[in-house]
C-alpha positions in Angstrom: 27.1 38.1 -0.5 26.6 41.8 -0.9 24.3 41.8 2.2 25.4 45.0 4.5 27.3 43.9 7.6 24.9 45.3 9.9 22.1 43.5 8.3 24.0 40.3 8.2 24.7 40.4 11.8 21.1 41.2 12.6 20.2 38.0 10.6 22.9 35.8 12.5 21.2 37.2 15.8 17.8 35.9 14.7 19.4 32.5 13.7 21.3 32.1 17.0 18.0 32.8 18.9 16.2 30.0 16.9 18.9 27.4 16.8 18.3 25.7 20.3 17.5 22.2 20.4 19.0 21.5 16.8 20.2 18.0 16.1 22.1 16.5 13.2 20.1 13.8 11.6 21.8 10.6 11.1 21.4 8.2 8.2 18.8 6.1 10.0 16.7 9.1 10.8 13.7 10.1 8.6 14.2 13.3 6.9 11.1 14.2 4.9 12.9 16.4 2.3 11.1 15.2 -0.9 7.4 15.9 -0.2 5.5 18.6 1.8 3.6 16.8 4.9 0.4 18.8 3.9 0.5 19.2 0.3 2.5 17.6 -2.7 5.0 20.6 -3.1 8.5 19.3 -3.7 12.0 20.9 -4.2 10.8 21.0 -7.9 8.0 23.2 -7.1 8.2 27.1 -8.0 9.0 28.1 -4.6 10.8 24.9 -3.6 10.5 22.8 -0.2 11.2 24.1 3.3 12.7 21.6 5.6 12.3 22.3 9.3 15.6 21.9 10.8 14.3 20.8 14.2 11.5 18.3 13.1 13.0 17.3 9.4 9.5 17.7 8.0 9.2 19.5 4.7 6.6 22.1 3.8 5.4 24.2 0.8 6.1 27.8 1.1 2.5 28.5 2.0 2.5 25.9 4.7 5.6 27.4 6.6 3.3 29.8 8.7 1.1 26.9 9.4 4.2 24.8 10.7 5.4 27.7 12.9 2.0 28.0 14.5 1.6 24.2 15.1 5.1 24.3 16.8 4.2 27.0 19.4 4.5 30.1 17.3 8.1 30.6 18.5 9.5 30.7 15.0 11.9 28.4 13.1 14.8 27.7 10.9 14.2 26.0 7.5 16.6 24.8 4.8 15.1 25.9 1.5 15.5 23.3 -1.4 15.0 24.6 -4.9 15.7 22.3 -7.8 15.1 22.5 -11.5 16.2 20.3 -14.4 18.6 21.1 -17.2 19.0 18.7 -20.3 22.4 17.2 -20.4 24.5 18.1 -23.3 26.4 15.3 -25.0 29.6 15.9 -26.7 29.5 15.6 -30.6 31.7 12.7 -30.6 29.1 10.8 -28.5 26.8 10.2 -31.2 26.8 6.5 -31.1 24.0 5.1 -28.9 24.8 3.0 -25.9 22.6 1.4 -23.3 23.3 4.3 -21.0 21.5 6.5 -23.5 18.2 4.5 -22.8 18.7 3.8 -19.1 20.2 6.9 -17.7 18.2 9.9 -16.9 18.8 12.5 -19.7 18.3 15.3 -17.2 20.8 17.1 -14.8 19.2 18.4 -11.7 20.6 21.9 -10.5 20.2 22.2 -6.9 20.1 25.4 -5.0 19.9 26.0 -1.3 19.0 28.9 0.9 18.3 29.1 4.8 15.0 30.8 5.9 14.6 32.1 9.6 11.0 32.9 10.7 11.0 34.6 14.1 8.1 34.7 16.6 6.4 37.8 15.0 6.3 35.9 11.6 9.0 38.1 10.0 11.0 36.0 7.5 14.7 36.6 6.7 16.4 34.6 3.9 20.1 33.9 3.9 22.4 32.2 1.3 23.6 28.7 1.9 26.3 27.8 2.4 27.4 30.7 4.5 30.6 31.0 6.4 28.8 33.2 9.1 26.4 30.6 10.1 26.7 29.0 13.5 28.6 25.5 13.0 25.3 23.5 14.3 23.1 25.2 11.8 25.6 24.4 8.8 26.1 20.8 10.1 22.4 20.3 10.2 21.7 21.7 6.7 24.7 19.8 5.3 23.3 16.5 7.0 19.8 17.1 5.3 21.2 17.9 1.9 23.2 14.7 2.1 20.7 12.5 3.7 18.9 9.8 1.5 15.4 11.1 2.6 12.6 9.3 4.2 10.9 8.5 0.9 14.0 6.9 -0.7 14.5 5.1 2.6 11.0 3.6 2.5 11.5 2.5 -1.3 15.0 1.2 -0.7 13.6 -1.0 2.2 10.8 -2.2 0.1 13.1 -3.1 -2.8 15.5 -4.8 -0.7 12.6 -6.8 1.1 11.3 -7.8 -2.4 14.9 -8.9 -3.5 15.2 -11.5 -0.7 19.0 -11.4 -0.5 20.5 -14.6 0.8 23.5 -15.2 3.1 26.7 -16.2 1.1 27.7 -19.9 1.4 31.5 -18.6 1.6 31.2 -16.0 4.5 32.1 -18.5 7.3 35.2 -20.1 5.8 36.0 -16.9 4.0 40.0 -16.7 3.5 41.6 -13.4 4.7 45.2 -12.9 3.8 47.5 -11.1 6.7 46.6 -7.5 6.8 49.8 -5.9 5.6 47.9 -2.6 5.0 45.0 -0.8 6.7 42.2 0.7 4.5 41.8 4.4 5.4 38.4 5.6 6.7 38.6 8.5 4.6 36.8 8.4 1.3 39.1 10.8 -0.4 41.8 8.1 -0.1 40.0 5.3 -1.9 41.2 4.7 -5.5 40.7 1.8 -7.9 44.1 0.1 -8.0 43.5 -0.8 -11.6 42.3 2.5 -13.1 42.6 5.2 -10.3 38.9 5.8 -10.4 37.3 7.2 -7.1 33.7 6.3 -7.7 31.7 2.8 -7.3 34.6 1.2 -5.5 34.6 -2.3 -4.1 36.9 -3.8 -1.3 37.8 -7.5 -1.6 37.4 -9.0 1.7 40.1 -11.5 1.4 43.1 -9.6 0.3 42.2 -5.8 0.7 42.2 -5.0 -3.0 40.0 -2.0 -4.1 38.7 -2.2 -7.5 35.9 -0.4 -9.7 32.6 -1.9 -10.4 31.5 -3.8 -13.3 31.8 -2.4 -16.8 28.7 -2.9 -19.1 29.1 -4.6 -22.3 28.8 -1.3 -24.3 31.7 0.2 -22.2 29.7 2.2 -19.8 29.7 1.5 -16.2 32.8 1.1 -13.8 36.4 0.0 -14.5 35.6 -3.6 -13.7 38.7 -3.7 -11.5 37.1 -5.6 -8.7 35.8 -8.5 -11.0 39.0 -8.4 -12.9 41.1 -8.9 -9.8 38.7 -11.9 -8.7 39.3 -13.6 -12.1 43.1 -13.1 -11.9 43.4 -14.5 -8.5 41.2 -17.4 -9.4 43.4 -18.2 -12.2 46.3 -18.3 -9.8 44.3 -20.9 -7.6 42.9 -18.3 -5.1 39.3 -17.9 -4.3 38.4 -14.4 -3.1 34.7 -14.2 -3.8 33.4 -11.6 -1.4 33.5 -7.7 -2.0 31.8 -4.9 -0.1 30.9 -1.5 -1.6 32.9 1.3 0.1 30.7 4.1 0.9 27.9 1.9 1.9 29.5 0.6 5.3 27.6 1.8 8.4 26.8 -0.1 11.8 23.5 -1.4 10.1 25.6 -3.1 7.3 26.6 -2.5 3.8 26.6 -3.9 0.2 28.2 -7.2 -0.3 28.6 -9.0 -3.7 29.6 -12.4 -4.2 31.5 -13.1 -7.5 31.5 -16.7 -7.0 30.0 -18.3 -10.1 27.2 -20.3 -8.3 26.2 -17.0 -6.5 27.1 -13.9 -8.7 24.6 -11.7 -6.7 24.2 -9.4 -3.9 24.5 -11.4 -0.6 24.6 -11.1 3.2 27.8 -11.5 5.3 26.7 -12.1 8.9 30.5 -11.7 9.8 31.0 -8.4 7.9 32.0 -6.4 10.9 34.7 -8.9 11.9 35.8 -9.2 8.2 36.0 -5.5 7.9 38.0 -5.1 11.2 40.4 -7.2 9.8 41.4 -4.4 7.3 41.2 -1.8 10.0 37.7 -0.7 9.2 35.4 0.0 12.4 31.9 -0.3 11.3 30.7 1.9 14.2 32.6 4.8 13.0 31.9 4.7 9.4 29.4 7.0 7.6 27.2 6.3 4.4 28.9 8.4 1.6 27.8 6.5 -1.6 24.3 5.0 -2.8 23.7 1.4 -2.3 22.9 -1.0 -5.1 19.3 -1.0 -4.0 19.2 2.7 -4.3 20.9 2.9 -7.7 18.6 0.0 -9.2 15.6 2.0 -7.7 16.5 5.0 -9.4 17.1 3.3 -12.7 13.6 1.6 -12.6 11.9 5.0 -11.7 13.7 6.8 -14.3 12.9 4.5 -17.3 10.5 6.2 -19.6 8.4 3.1 -20.4 5.5 5.5 -21.8 7.9 7.1 -24.4 9.1 3.7 -25.6 5.6 2.4 -26.0 4.1 5.6 -27.2 1.3 4.9 -25.0 -1.8 7.3 -25.2 -0.3 9.0 -28.1 -3.7 9.8 -30.0 -5.8 10.7 -26.9 -6.6 14.3 -26.0 -4.8 15.1 -22.8 -6.8 16.5 -19.9 -5.7 18.6 -16.7 -7.8 20.4 -14.2 -9.7 20.0 -10.9 -10.8 16.3 -10.9 -8.7 15.3 -13.7 -5.2 15.1 -12.1 -3.0 12.2 -12.5 -0.8 10.5 -10.0 2.8 9.3 -10.6 3.5 5.5 -10.8 6.0 5.0 -7.8 6.7 1.3 -9.2 3.9 -1.1 -9.3 1.5 1.4 -7.5 -0.9 1.7 -10.5 -3.5 -0.5 -8.2 -3.3 2.1 -5.6 -3.6 5.2 -8.0 -6.6 3.6 -9.7 -8.4 3.0 -6.5 -7.7 6.5 -5.3 -9.0 7.9 -8.4 -12.1 6.0 -8.2 -13.0 7.0 -4.7 -11.6 10.4 -3.8 -13.6 12.4 -6.4 -16.8 11.4 -5.1 -18.9 14.1 -3.6 -18.9 12.6 -0.3 -15.2 12.4 -0.2 -14.9 16.3 -1.3 -17.4 17.2 1.1 -15.5 15.6 3.9 -11.9 16.0 3.0 -11.6 19.3 1.0 -10.4 22.1 3.5 -9.2 25.1 1.6 -9.0 26.6 5.1 -6.7 23.9 6.3 -9.1 23.0 9.1 -8.3 19.3 8.9 -4.6 19.6 8.3 -4.0 22.3 10.8 -5.3 20.0 13.6 -3.1 17.0 12.4 -1.0 15.2 15.1 2.7 16.1 15.3 3.5 13.3 13.0 1.5 14.3 10.1 3.1 11.8 7.6 1.8 9.1 9.9 -1.8 10.1 10.0 -4.2 8.7 7.5 -6.8 11.5 7.8 -4.3 14.2 7.0 -2.8 12.1 4.1 -6.3 11.5 2.7 -7.2 15.3 3.0 -3.9 16.2 1.2 -4.8 13.7 -1.6 -8.3 14.9 -2.0 -7.2 18.5 -2.2 -4.6 17.8 -4.6 -6.7 15.8 -7.0 -9.9 18.3 -6.8 -8.5 21.7 -6.9 -6.3 23.7 -9.5 -3.1 23.7 -7.3 -1.5 20.9 -9.2 -3.6 21.6 -12.4 -2.2 24.4 -14.4 -3.5 24.8 -17.9 -2.0 22.6 -20.5 0.8 24.1 -22.5 1.7 23.1 -26.0 4.8 21.1 -25.9 5.4 21.0 -22.3 7.4 18.0 -20.9 5.0 15.8 -19.1 7.6 14.3 -17.1 8.5 17.5 -15.1 8.6 16.8 -11.6 6.7 19.9 -10.9 3.7 18.9 -12.8 3.5 15.4 -11.1 1.8 14.4 -7.9 3.9 11.6 -6.3 1.9 10.2 -3.3 4.9 8.7 -1.7 4.0 9.6 1.7 0.4 8.1 1.4 1.9 4.9 -0.1 4.2 4.4 3.0 1.6 5.0 5.4 -1.1 2.8 4.0 1.2 -0.1 3.5 2.8 0.1 6.7 2.7 -3.2 8.6 1.0 -4.9 5.8 3.1 -7.8 4.3 1.9 -7.0 0.6 1.0 -3.5 0.4 4.2 -2.4 1.9 6.1 -4.4 -0.7 7.0 -3.0 -4.2 5.1 -5.9 -5.7 1.9 -5.3 -8.0 -1.3 -6.2 -5.8 -4.9 -6.9 -6.0 -6.8 -3.7 -6.5 -9.9 -5.2 -5.0 -8.1 -6.3 -1.9 -6.5 -2.9 -1.5 -9.8 -1.1 -1.9 -11.3 -3.0 0.9 -8.3 -2.5 3.0 -8.0 1.2 2.3 -11.7 1.5 3.6 -11.0 -0.5 6.5 -7.9 1.6 7.7 -9.8 4.8 6.8 -12.8 4.0 9.0 -10.3 3.3 12.1 -8.5 6.8 11.4 -11.9 8.5 11.1 -13.3 7.1 14.3 -11.3 9.4 16.5 -11.7 12.4 14.0 -15.3 12.3 13.2 -17.1 15.3 15.2 -13.8 17.1 15.7 -11.3 17.3 12.8 -14.0 16.0 10.6 -17.6 17.0 10.5 -19.7 14.3 12.5 -21.2 11.5 10.6 -20.7 8.1 9.5 -17.3 6.6 8.3 -16.6 7.1 4.6 -16.8 3.3 4.0 -20.4 3.3 5.2 -21.5 4.6 1.8 -20.2 1.4 0.4 -21.4 -1.1 3.0 -24.5 -3.4 2.4 -25.8 -6.6 4.1 -25.9 -10.0 2.4 -28.8 -12.3 3.6 -27.6 -15.9 3.6 -30.7 -18.5 3.9 -30.2 -21.9 4.7 -32.9 -24.6 4.2 -32.6 -28.0 5.5 -32.8 -30.7 2.8 -34.2 -34.1 3.0 -37.6 -33.2 4.3 -36.6 -31.3 7.6 -37.4 -27.7 6.1 -35.9 -25.8 9.0 -34.3 -22.6 8.0 -31.4 -20.2 9.3 -30.8 -16.7 8.4 -27.6 -14.7 8.9 -26.5 -11.3 7.6 -22.9 -10.4 6.7 -21.6 -6.9 6.2 -19.8 -6.3 2.8 -18.3 -3.5 0.8 -18.1 -5.3 -2.6 -20.4 -7.3 -4.5 -18.3 -10.4 -6.0 -19.8 -12.0 -9.2 -18.7 -15.3 -10.3 -17.7 -15.4 -14.1 -18.0 -19.1 -15.6 -17.0 -20.0 -19.1 -20.2 -22.3 -19.2 -22.3 -19.2 -19.4 -20.7 -17.8 -22.5 -23.0 -16.8 -25.2 -20.5 -17.9 -27.7 -19.4 -21.2 -25.9 -19.8 -23.3 -29.0 -17.8 -20.9 -31.0 -15.0 -20.8 -28.2 -15.0 -24.5 -27.8 -14.8 -25.4 -31.5 -11.8 -23.0 -32.0 -10.0 -24.6 -29.0 -10.8 -28.1 -30.4 -9.1 -27.1 -33.6 -6.2 -24.9 -32.5 -5.8 -25.8 -28.7 -6.5 -23.5 -25.8 -4.9 -20.1 -25.8 -1.9 -20.0 -23.4 -1.7 -16.5 -21.8 2.2 -17.0 -21.3 2.8 -17.4 -25.1 3.4 -14.3 -27.3 0.7 -12.8 -29.4 0.0 -14.8 -32.6 1.5 -13.5 -35.7 -0.4 -11.5 -38.3 -2.7 -13.8 -40.3 -3.0 -16.5 -37.5 -6.5 -17.1 -36.3 -7.2 -15.5 -32.9 -9.3 -17.3 -30.3 -12.7 -15.6 -29.8 -13.2 -14.2 -26.5 -16.0 -15.6 -24.5 -18.8 -13.4 -24.0 -20.7 -13.7 -20.6 -23.8 -11.5 -19.9 -24.0 -9.7 -16.4 -27.5 -11.6 -15.9 -25.6 -14.8 -15.8 -23.2 -13.6 -13.2 -26.2 -12.4 -11.3 -28.0 -15.6 -11.5 -24.8 -17.6 -10.3 -24.6 -15.1 -7.2 -28.3 -15.8 -6.1 -28.3 -19.5 -7.1 -28.7 -22.3 -4.4 -25.7 -24.2 -3.4 -26.7 -27.7 -2.2 -25.1 -30.2 0.0 -23.8 -28.0 2.6 -23.2 -29.6 6.2 -24.8 -27.4 8.7 -25.4 -28.4 12.5 -25.3 -32.1 11.5 -27.5 -31.9 8.6 -27.5 -31.0 4.8 -28.7 -27.6 3.8 -29.0 -25.5 0.6 -27.8 -22.0 0.7 -28.8 -18.9 -1.1 -27.4 -15.4 -0.9 -29.4 -12.3 -1.4 -29.0 -8.5 -1.0 -30.6 -7.4 2.4 -29.9 -3.7 1.7 -28.9 -1.6 -1.2 -25.8 0.7 -0.5 -25.6 4.4 -1.8 -22.5 3.3 -3.8 -22.3 -0.3 -5.2 -18.8 -1.8 -6.1 -19.0 -4.6 -8.2 -16.1 -7.1 -8.6 -16.1 -9.2 -11.8 -14.4 -12.4 -10.6 -12.5 -13.2 -13.8 -9.6 -14.1 -11.8 -9.3 -17.5 -10.1 -7.1 -20.2 -8.8 -6.7 -23.1 -11.1 -6.5 -27.0 -10.1 -2.8 -26.4 -9.1 -3.7 -23.5 -6.9 -2.1 -21.0 -9.3 -3.6 -17.8 -10.0 -5.1 -17.5 -13.6 -7.6 -15.3 -15.5 -10.6 -16.1 -17.7 -10.0 -13.8 -20.6 -13.5 -13.0 -21.5 -15.8 -9.9 -21.9 -18.5 -9.1 -19.6 -20.5 -6.2 -21.0 -21.5 -4.1 -17.7 -24.7 -1.8 -18.4 -25.0 1.8 -17.7 -28.1 1.1 -15.7 -28.3 -1.9 -13.3 -31.4 -3.2 -11.4 -30.7 -5.4 -8.5 -34.1 -5.5 -7.0 -34.8 -9.2 -8.0 -31.9 -10.1 -5.8 -33.3 -8.6 -2.6 -33.6 -10.8 0.4 -37.0 -11.1 2.2 -36.1 -12.3 5.5 -37.9 -15.0 7.6 -41.1 -15.8 6.3 -44.3 -16.4 8.2 -44.5 -20.3 8.8 -40.9 -20.9 8.5 -39.3 -22.9 11.5 -35.8 -21.8 12.4 -33.2 -24.3 13.7 -33.1 -23.0 17.2 -37.0 -23.1 17.4 -37.4 -26.8 16.6 -38.1 -29.0 19.6 -35.2 -31.5 20.2 -32.6 -29.3 18.7 -29.2 -29.7 20.3 -29.0 -26.1 21.0 -32.0 -26.5 23.4 -29.9 -28.9 25.8 -26.7 -26.4 25.7 -25.5 -25.2 29.0 -26.1 -21.5 29.8 -24.1 -19.0 27.7 -21.9 -18.0 30.3 -20.9 -21.5 30.8 -20.7 -22.4 27.3 -17.5 -23.4 25.5 -16.5 -21.5 22.5 -18.4 -22.5 19.3 -17.4 -22.0 15.6 -19.3 -19.6 13.7 -21.6 -21.7 11.4 -21.5 -18.9 8.8 -17.7 -19.1 8.6 -17.7 -22.8 8.6 -20.2 -22.8 5.6 -18.0 -20.4 3.8 -14.7 -22.4 4.3 -16.7 -25.8 3.3 -17.6 -24.2 0.1 -13.9 -23.8 -0.6 -13.3 -27.5 -0.3 -12.2 -27.6 3.3 -13.4 -30.3 5.5 -16.1 -29.3 8.2 -13.6 -30.2 11.2 -10.9 -28.3 9.6 -13.2 -25.3 9.0 -14.4 -25.4 12.6 -10.8 -25.6 13.7 -9.9 -22.5 11.6 -12.9 -20.5 12.9 -12.1 -21.1 16.5 -8.4 -20.4 15.9 -9.1 -16.8 14.6 -11.9 -16.3 17.2 -14.7 -16.3 14.6 -13.1 -12.9 13.4 -13.8 -13.6 9.5 -13.8 -16.1 6.9 -10.7 -14.7 5.3 -8.6 -14.9 8.3 -10.0 -18.5 9.0 -9.0 -19.5 5.5 -5.5 -18.0 5.9 -5.2 -19.8 9.0 -6.3 -23.1 7.5 -3.6 -22.7 4.7 -0.9 -22.1 7.2 -2.0 -25.3 9.2 -3.2 -27.5 6.4 -0.5 -30.1 7.0 -1.1 -30.3 10.7 -1.6 -34.1 11.6 -4.9 -33.3 13.5 -6.3 -30.8 11.1 -9.3 -32.9 10.1 -10.0 -34.3 13.7 -12.9 -32.7 15.5 -11.9 -29.6 17.6 -11.2 -30.3 21.1 -13.7 -29.1 23.5 -12.5 -26.2 25.8 -14.9 -25.8 28.7 -15.1 -22.5 30.5 -14.1 -24.2 33.9 -14.6 -22.8 37.3 -13.0 -19.5 36.5 -15.4 -18.6 33.4 -12.6 -18.4 31.0 -15.1 -17.5 28.3 -16.1 -14.5 30.3 -12.4 -13.4 31.1 -10.4 -10.9 29.2 -7.0 -12.4 28.0 -4.3 -10.8 30.2 -1.9 -10.5 27.2 -4.6 -8.7 25.2 -5.5 -6.4 27.9 -1.8 -5.4 28.3 -1.6 -4.8 24.4 -4.7 -2.6 24.2 -3.8 -0.8 27.5 -0.6 0.3 25.9 -2.6 2.3 23.3 -3.8 4.6 26.0 -7.1 2.9 27.2 -8.0 2.2 30.9 -7.8 -1.2 31.8 -11.3 -1.6 33.0 -12.5 -0.3 29.5 -10.2 -2.8 27.7 -11.4 -5.8 29.7 -15.0 -4.8 29.1 -14.3 -4.4 25.4 -12.5 -7.9 25.3 -15.2 -9.6 27.1 -18.0 -8.1 24.8 -16.0 -9.1 21.7 -14.9 -12.8 22.7 -11.3 -11.7 23.3 -11.0 -10.6 19.6 -8.4 -7.8 20.0 -9.2 -6.4 16.5 -13.0 -6.0 17.2 -12.2 -4.7 20.7 -9.8 -2.1 19.4 -12.4 -1.0 16.9 -15.2 -0.8 19.6 -12.9 1.4 21.9 -11.9 3.6 19.2 -15.5 4.1 18.1 -16.7 4.7 21.7 -13.7 6.9 22.7 -15.7 10.1 23.5 -17.8 8.3 26.2 -16.1 5.0 27.2 -17.5 5.0 30.7 -21.1 5.2 29.4 -20.4 2.8 26.6 -19.1 0.2 29.3 -22.0 0.8 31.3 -24.2 0.1 28.5 -22.5 -3.2 27.9 -22.9 -4.2 31.6 -26.7 -3.6 31.6 -27.0 -5.7 28.4 -27.6 -2.8 26.0 -24.3 -2.7 24.2 -23.7 -6.2 22.9 -24.4 -5.4 19.2 -22.3 -2.3 19.3 -19.4 -4.5 20.5 -19.6 -6.3 17.2 -20.9 -9.6 18.6 -24.0 -10.2 16.4 -25.5 -9.3 13.0 -27.1 -6.4 14.4 -26.4 -2.8 13.2 -29.2 -2.8 10.6 -29.8 1.0 11.2 -26.1 1.7 10.1 -26.9 0.5 6.5 -28.1 3.1 3.9 -30.9 1.5 1.8 -33.1 2.4 -1.0 -34.4 0.9 -4.3 -31.8 -1.2 -6.0 -31.4 0.7 -9.3 -28.0 2.1 -10.2 -26.1 4.2 -12.6 -22.4 3.6 -13.6 -19.9 5.9 -12.6 -16.6 4.4 -13.3 -14.4 1.2 -13.2 -11.0 -0.1 -12.8 -9.5 -2.4 -15.5 -6.6 -4.7 -15.4 -4.3 -6.1 -18.0 -2.3 -9.2 -17.2 -2.5 -12.9 -16.4 -3.6 -12.4 -13.0 -4.0 -9.5 -10.3 -0.5 -9.8 -8.9 1.2 -8.7 -12.1 0.3 -6.5 -15.1 -1.2 -2.9 -15.1 -4.3 -1.1 -13.6 -6.0 1.9 -15.0 -9.1 3.7 -14.0 -12.0 5.1 -16.1 -14.4 7.8 -14.7 -17.3 9.9 -15.9 -16.5 13.6 -15.5 -17.9 17.0 -16.1 -21.4 18.0 -16.8 -21.7 15.8 -20.0 -20.5 12.7 -18.0 -17.7 12.0 -20.9 -15.4 9.2 -19.9 -11.7 10.0 -18.8 -9.0 7.5 -18.6 -6.5 7.7 -15.5 -3.4 6.0 -16.5 -1.3 6.9 -13.5 0.1 10.5 -14.5 -1.6 10.5 -17.9 -5.1 11.7 -17.9 -7.1 11.9 -21.1 -10.4 11.8 -22.9 -11.3 8.1 -23.5 -12.4 7.3 -26.8 -13.5 3.7 -26.3 -13.9 2.9 -22.6 -13.6 -1.0 -22.3 -16.7 -1.4 -20.4 -16.6 -5.2 -21.0 -13.2 -5.7 -19.8 -13.3 -4.1 -16.3 -12.4 -5.6 -12.9 -14.1 -3.4 -10.4 -17.3 -1.3 -11.2 -18.6 1.7 -9.3 -22.3 2.2 -9.4 -24.5 5.0 -7.6 -27.9 4.3 -6.4 -30.5 6.4 -8.4 -32.6 7.4 -5.6 -29.6 8.4 -3.3 -29.7 11.9 -1.9 
């Protein structure tokens, strides 16, 4: 290597002092070798990525010192990954285009590796890798990291496999296995296609032990087709050997299994795989993964397809790049996430809270920084609003160059963790994700505000407002009931009947039939159905209109909704998406022109008026004869019941659903109802559950106590929170985290009766709302193209710069917007004009 022997020996001494505790990562371990834990540096960045050999976390070059400090300042060893792309050169005779030319990546990735040793004084020594002088454990760890699939790919593969819903083969139980006249070598170097001699993409037939190559594509690319040809040849002889396993994917956790059976012809599961492999001398416990699974290969293919180049999308728009105008790479159906992030994280309050040029937030991250939402939001906010990933645009530069892209893989994995939809690779509803993100961020901030973050209210509070629901008894009674619900989004109903051009639309449909969104676009010259034009005033009127005939406490009431408070930032959801009569998602393809200025003061609620008689105040009301609260059986929340009834659910079923989810929310109650709608007693009155001698309604559920105590809270604190929250575990957990600084005092306040509202029991918390005059200005919006929110594509438009010009964020592409579709949006973000 040219390094003087004395210098090399000194370097090896340093490595030996730093290598204690190293462990070789296995294929099931998470190795963060694709993305820095604190920034979006990758192996393609100018200085590469530095992977800690002990923790397997990757860091950008300027984050290495921070990592050493966070690990006690004793130094560390890092594998340095430096990648760059080189365009593949095709031979002159390969002029003919094949399917591979369109689907394969045209780039070859050149990978270089080094070893960095950082001692306790901070002195850095760089060594070549591989290097014969390195201790074996160091070499083994580095080799394992290089060969490892990587945490991001593991997450993406798991997501992909879950979406594929691979089924068990119907043939695995009765699979024929011929006598094992040969044993399959465990050494990959010994594997060959018995037809072509190929050594890649090999499949073992579990019935007769034949090794053949993978499928050949119709244009001649792909494998040798040896495995499939063998299956067909044996079938012609009367033998049926359908199951094959991909060599190189076999581990104790499973392998890729394919069925060539005509009625399956797909990836399948073989629950007896270990037994079938043992027949051929393969011990799954001793096998190591040496080849990519089909899920990994398919995922690579999907991510490498350059749909933008095929569609020439955005060709005429002027590209932008700089602080506040940085794109996010689409990770596969992640445009809903990218659009919401762009909508929220450039707000001044987000930058004030999460921009940390001094690394104050990220330096204090917990050990598992990739699993900390505060850290990952700070990382995103800094990347989008600084020039770190926004170098000046260069004429003719390759927009797909990885070093120019922010790939929020770590954030996506974290925010989707344990959520059945957002953890998948499917398209999602941006409105649902926005609300879920704010909820998760609020929880994460509760323990960080006042320590890692400046003291203050959760970020979500900027969007929170109260909706006042007023119910008036009809039929002459005149009693009223009021309730306030906390919201982060104003949903506005959109109905075809409100269209300005309804007559024109209906006349066209009468003559040509209603447009089917599933059919292709009409040919040139064919008449195009006019889009209904629905004014925002009509949508607002529907929001505030009375809803009659709602059962409430044994009588019929009329319900109206108004805004009790006006938030600093208002998110408006134009509800153009709906469930049709067959409960299938659909879209009202219409235009709703949204104004730059929006005044909502006419929708402000006025609260209880003088002279109104509330239900509980009327003599003879059933509530007057109710037993004392501590003896009372659980009751369904009337507001939740009313919301469910408005969805067409019977009153008894609505009460059952509300009780089943402990009155937590109308959404959860609705979800419970749809899961139990076929129950024979679903429409029967809920069975009374008296408190009994033990005061069950005043006792904490033992299982919930155990669950919350396992999170590190004292049992006494957990019991007090559960009692105050009616044994609702989610609300109790929120209360515990929000009072973590002084739980003893908070529990004492509960005992004295002063903390009930804080526990989430009532509709209190008025002081928590920001309020002002309901006059708003438009900041940005998210649009959606597609038949419904679970498919299609999302983009974000935002006003940027001093002039407030419109900018379109289409994943990684950011450009000046020539004609922002203000009447086609789905989510709109407004800011209150009098807000400080």
